[in-house]
C-alpha positions in Angstrom: 87.2 165.7 188.4 87.7 168.7 186.3 88.3 171.5 188.8 87.5 174.2 186.2 83.9 172.9 185.9 83.3 173.5 189.7 81.3 176.6 190.3 80.5 176.4 194.0 82.6 175.7 197.2 82.0 175.4 200.9 84.0 177.9 203.0 86.6 176.3 205.2 85.9 178.8 208.0 82.1 179.3 208.2 80.8 176.4 206.0 78.7 178.7 203.8 78.3 177.7 200.1 79.2 180.2 197.5 81.1 180.8 194.2 84.6 179.4 193.9 87.2 182.1 194.8 90.2 183.1 196.8 88.0 184.2 199.7 84.6 183.2 201.0 81.8 185.4 199.6 80.1 185.4 203.1 82.8 185.8 205.7 85.8 186.8 203.4 88.1 184.2 205.0 90.9 183.2 202.7 90.5 179.6 201.5 94.2 178.7 200.9 97.6 180.2 200.7 97.6 180.0 196.9 94.6 180.2 194.6 94.6 180.2 190.8 91.3 181.5 189.4 92.0 180.1 186.0 92.6 176.5 187.1 90.5 176.9 190.3 93.4 175.3 192.1 93.8 175.8 195.9 97.2 175.0 197.6 97.7 175.3 201.3 100.9 173.2 201.5 103.2 176.2 201.9 105.0 175.2 198.7 105.5 178.0 196.1 103.1 177.6 193.2 102.7 179.4 189.9 100.5 179.2 186.9 102.2 178.6 183.5 100.0 180.3 180.8 101.7 178.2 178.1 101.1 174.8 179.7 97.9 176.0 181.2 98.5 174.3 184.5 99.7 175.3 188.0 103.2 174.1 189.0 105.2 173.8 192.2 107.9 176.4 192.0 108.6 180.2 192.0 107.8 180.8 188.4 108.9 181.3 184.8 112.3 182.9 184.6 113.0 182.1 188.3 113.2 178.3 188.5 111.4 177.3 185.3 111.7 178.0 181.6 108.9 177.2 179.2 110.3 175.4 176.1 108.0 176.5 173.2 109.2 173.5 171.1 108.5 170.9 173.7 105.5 172.9 175.0 106.4 172.1 178.6 108.2 173.7 181.5 111.9 172.8 182.0 113.8 173.2 185.3 116.0 176.3 184.7 119.0 174.4 186.1 118.7 172.0 183.2 118.2 174.7 180.5 121.8 174.6 179.3 121.7 170.8 178.8 118.0 170.6 177.7 117.6 168.2 174.8 114.4 169.4 173.1 112.4 166.4 171.9 109.4 168.3 170.7 105.9 167.1 171.6 107.2 163.5 171.6 109.1 164.2 174.8 105.9 165.0 176.7 105.1 161.4 177.5 106.5 159.7 180.6 108.8 156.9 179.7 107.4 154.7 182.5 103.6 155.2 182.4 103.0 157.2 179.2 101.3 160.0 181.2 101.4 163.6 179.9 104.4 165.3 181.7 103.2 168.8 180.7 100.1 168.3 182.9 102.0 167.4 186.1 102.5 170.1 188.8 105.9 168.5 189.7 109.3 169.1 188.2 110.1 167.0 185.1 113.6 165.7 185.0 114.9 165.1 181.5 117.8 162.6 181.4 121.0 163.2 179.5 119.8 160.9 176.7 116.8 163.2 176.2 114.2 160.8 177.8 111.9 162.3 180.5 
């Protein structure tokens, strides 16, 4: 389901239906600890989450410049602890070596191996 196409939600507190947002339009109850209006992503897991404007997805972490760096050549977020050893593979490195899925779309950390394969 494309979350960005959803226009209406049911409040977790009062059950009223209204527009998608951080708070209920009827009772003003917050709907989750984290809400991204661009992705329409709700997260109540307690994990830190941020929106990367370059990848255009929400990721688990503190943010760009804190624990992530966005590589403009790969066009995906790299764990900042791997930045010094990051082997940029360009857009070809965006595919998972096991399933072929788009790694830039995952909310989880992508670990790039020393050989350059994600």
